[in-house]
C-alpha positions in Angstrom: 20.9 -27.1 36.7 19.0 -24.8 38.7 18.1 -21.6 37.0 19.9 -18.3 37.3 17.9 -16.0 39.5 17.7 -12.7 37.2 14.4 -11.2 38.8 16.6 -11.2 42.1 19.7 -10.1 40.7 17.9 -7.2 38.9 16.2 -6.3 42.5 19.9 -6.1 43.9 21.1 -3.7 41.7 18.1 -1.5 41.5 18.6 -1.4 45.5 22.2 -0.5 45.3 21.5 2.3 42.6 18.7 3.2 44.5 21.0 3.9 47.9 23.5 5.8 46.0 21.0 8.2 44.2 19.2 8.4 47.6 22.4 9.4 49.4 23.2 11.9 47.1 20.1 13.7 47.3 20.8 14.0 50.9 23.9 15.6 50.1 25.9 12.4 51.5 28.8 12.1 49.2 29.4 8.3 48.6 31.8 9.2 46.1 34.6 6.3 47.3 34.2 3.3 45.1 31.4 5.0 42.7 33.9 5.1 39.7 34.7 1.2 40.6 30.9 0.3 40.8 30.7 2.7 37.7 33.4 0.3 35.6 32.0 -3.0 37.1 28.5 -2.0 35.7 30.1 -1.1 32.2 31.7 -4.6 32.0 28.6 -6.1 33.1 26.9 -4.6 30.5 29.3 -5.3 27.9 29.5 -8.9 28.9 25.9 -9.4 29.1 25.8 -7.9 25.3 28.4 -10.4 24.0 26.8 -13.5 25.8 23.2 -12.6 24.5 24.7 -12.0 20.8 26.6 -15.3 21.6 23.6 -17.5 22.2 23.0 -17.6 18.6 26.7 -17.7 17.2 27.6 -21.3 15.7 31.0 -21.0 18.2 29.5 -19.2 21.4 32.9 -19.3 23.0 34.9 -17.9 19.9 32.1 -15.1 19.4 32.8 -13.6 23.3 36.6 -14.3 22.6 36.6 -12.1 19.5 34.4 -9.9 21.1 36.8 -9.0 24.1 39.5 -8.9 22.2 38.2 -6.2 19.9 36.5 -4.4 22.8 40.2 -4.0 24.2 41.4 -3.0 20.9 39.0 -0.4 20.7 39.7 1.1 24.2 43.4 0.8 23.4 43.1 2.8 20.7 41.0 5.1 22.1 43.2 5.9 25.1 46.1 6.6 22.7 44.6 9.0 20.6 43.1 10.8 23.8 46.5 11.2 25.3 48.0 12.1 21.8 45.5 15.0 21.4 45.6 16.0 25.1 41.8 14.8 25.5 43.7 12.6 28.6 46.3 14.8 30.7 49.5 13.5 30.5 49.2 13.9 34.7 46.8 10.9 35.0 48.0 9.6 38.6 46.7 5.8 37.3 49.2 6.3 33.8 52.0 4.5 35.3 49.7 1.9 35.9 48.1 1.8 32.4 51.5 1.2 30.7 52.7 -1.0 33.1 49.3 -2.8 32.2 49.9 -2.5 28.5 53.7 -3.8 28.3 52.0 -6.7 30.4 49.9 -6.9 27.7 51.9 -6.8 24.9 54.2 -9.4 26.1 51.0 -11.9 26.6 49.8 -11.3 23.6 53.4 -12.2 21.9 53.5 -15.3 23.9 50.1 -16.3 23.0 50.3 -15.9 19.1 53.7 -17.7 19.0 52.5 -20.9 20.6 49.9 -22.7 18.8 46.2 -22.5 20.5 44.9 -25.3 22.8 41.9 -26.9 22.0 39.3 -26.8 24.7 38.1 -29.9 26.4 40.5 -32.1 24.4 43.4 -33.9 25.8 46.7 -33.8 23.6 47.1 -37.3 22.3 49.0 -39.9 24.3 52.6 -39.2 23.8 53.0 -35.9 23.4 
């Protein structure tokens, strides 16, 4: 298995950020896609932290799963609080899509908790 090219990946990210910063300094607003880029970087940061933490865990995959579900729970609770307190405006155009995603997640969680978990990497016994 080959080594991941960390220095090259870090350099690529740095170059991308430098390009964005340079565009902003010259007055060229490069806001199209900037929010999505920031979101991707946030996700990358959180997932990297999870991977680093999982390295020393007894079950790294289970650790990552717990981390992701814990983080998702935190985000849902924070959004709920922000909407209830008015910190997040009700007229936000992305709210309908958020509601749809939340309903889909709720239904999927209910289904996942009803069925027994599948074992990773093991085949079911013959005849089942």
